Steps between C-alpha positions, in 0.01 A plus 500: 500500500792672669783687329745209547265264317464739207873574470575125502297441183811473283417188298523411131472203267765415240502231232770240559746488206495121491398242244139427607515123456837465670386720790177301537694172514736638761210625713332159482807287575717734710230692685257215574220654291356165391153641429578784254143520367158573649238404244632663180698770681875489565580575863863589425554869431760612247564810710673592825376736767761755607464684828725764651697446822262747666200293396667175608583648841150640545322176414738299720451734796122491464499119477709471815269735689196310374656171610579630848146631548349178365696280740381713791141464377539122473634463853206687649247343266614145581371563853161624377312194368180704534613693189587202277150474351507868404809420290301249294676199656287183490393316816749210468790738449379720787512194726852411385621858547346526845678179602840616372763664717480836330751608236811281510785733594764266356332485159650655188263762360481575130264765361449675168345845484347604167537865395348682202597837350217756498486869411533578872782262580527133592193317628491164676248243376574211738749286686555130447610399847403132476655341190656769281627398158740670260835382638648411161351813344681706765829306480626336179264695271646846577848343508443381144350833387794695642722339234313704238460832686805717560505707816237301691524216751274261690431584861502202733408134463211387724573127458862537609392722790242242606754217496734710712220578747425128542872428534518748789238290683622151407871536431661393175310173462157356551202352314252745353156402368366715218126449541281580200221375275721264302257459209526867398799580280491871588529410871763234431725743314504733800595224741751334266681832470503551878615143558786548254612813685476327839689196367777735386537610864527142625143414599340162430178592318173309460228617260179365653125549513334620823341160555848344500562669836427320827544639849660347809501710815483812285787395272457453125581174325471421129352172379575572133676218317878549495456822701380362832618591847514788742500851357689783667309776319197550276477754220130512414352598163154363572251766616397466863133536408535183287628287788156386628444334162770240569396142572473404871822292526703812422390675823507848347464655847856391570622790287346738755675335797835434339824496698681460168641822351242643260502742209235630516304384806133451408409767756601741222148435372385774740692772317437344158132593538420816306246577773780574750451881475145452632633398842801735531322731742425211736863392533663811642796483260623806313513439123593837341668346194205275423256787550699719261550248218196268500179639350196532725360153570147417615266210553290461179189575705638846579619624159313618186678261261172404324451852365842665521784387274750662737465191720652163410395157630767249603474146641625481859756231416528565126827456313649598163231763446221241473157636584609866510254731321287811522178621344542526122837319491360155414201355318151535647457127562831468685432816700156370598657180632761695699223719641308195613810345658600816685144550622449144621851455649626850585783375723657332198543842334625850561420829329797725440520851363651470153824676412583598142801304385734719294587313177851507360568563132637223278524443124220245539272742681447594865580244768404493869772405746508323835826489697507242777753557777614195695585517868653215700498536876405863448780601260444583134691264272380525140251621241246313290322660205191430291351684202142503377305662217222569751511660843433168676817294532362149450606160368562625144749763619861468386801455724739791456847518660554798730845660487642794692681771307856556617682834536716572196824447695386145588433385142768277342567725199485835679795723418 
């Protein structure tokens, strides 16, 4: 890690001086955290993550550089269908991508880059460039936490920034479809929050499933009851790699040929693949920020992950830390199954050199931190935080608000 990364490691956790039950209720009802439990574990932290202005600026700058490089990679990669299979993209999706008109330049692009503190500085674990979550956790959650923490403020609001970005394309009105798996409450809460923010800016919002969308000459129409008609934009929270599972009447390929404004276009699937670093050298695009921050990544057939615990296995299109492990980190039976899967279907996995997450001290014991930085159309616009007792940030991790410390002269009670 470079000197800038190490000097930007100014981060701490503080307990929020709030009544726990009152705070929990406010998080649930004000911050759209409808699913506050995972199994028997609360996913609402009673702490706040405080970062210095230097750290906030560093992470924002890195995220913007990563976004710029990624968009360049996507543009070149969209013209290289011969590389789609190497990314782990299935045959039906490869066909849809090859038939699309490249990356849609008019689309609104939202990404979230996940950073982790290590002894050597900040390390990048991944980008979610397809359907990033965490909008409420990066907006109303830190706004609520700031009430209890003097001298610290939220930084940005990705949902508000997204609504403004769509408004720049459509004007101050229009119909927006929020496409998601409607039967999942954790997906619904994300889209309900976004729809509320968009409604506040004057948009007519429809919360619909992907199979409610029909296509006419490349334009999207909803057939959902009481929400039918032409849509001017689509905000998608349904992973692109799930689209082929839709029933035939839905014509899932229409998403890849859309003339309707999209956020994100399904072509983002190309950069969502964790196998993207394996084809960098064939694209002729300079990616110095990615090369500096992302650990060495290899095809499972070319890394010693079976015998060396310094290598971690990850699913190519994994999410929420599912399926991430290394030798000795999980039970023998589970590891044996992962070994079989990675051996029989190597393109569905990557091997990545493991970094040592630096735990932060709390009264409840050490906690590992992930800070997600949102970018919209290439500009950083907010922070999302998660805490875990283990070094893998997975579904049991807690949402923690990220606040930026303010100079003394900027605090309300400064003398």
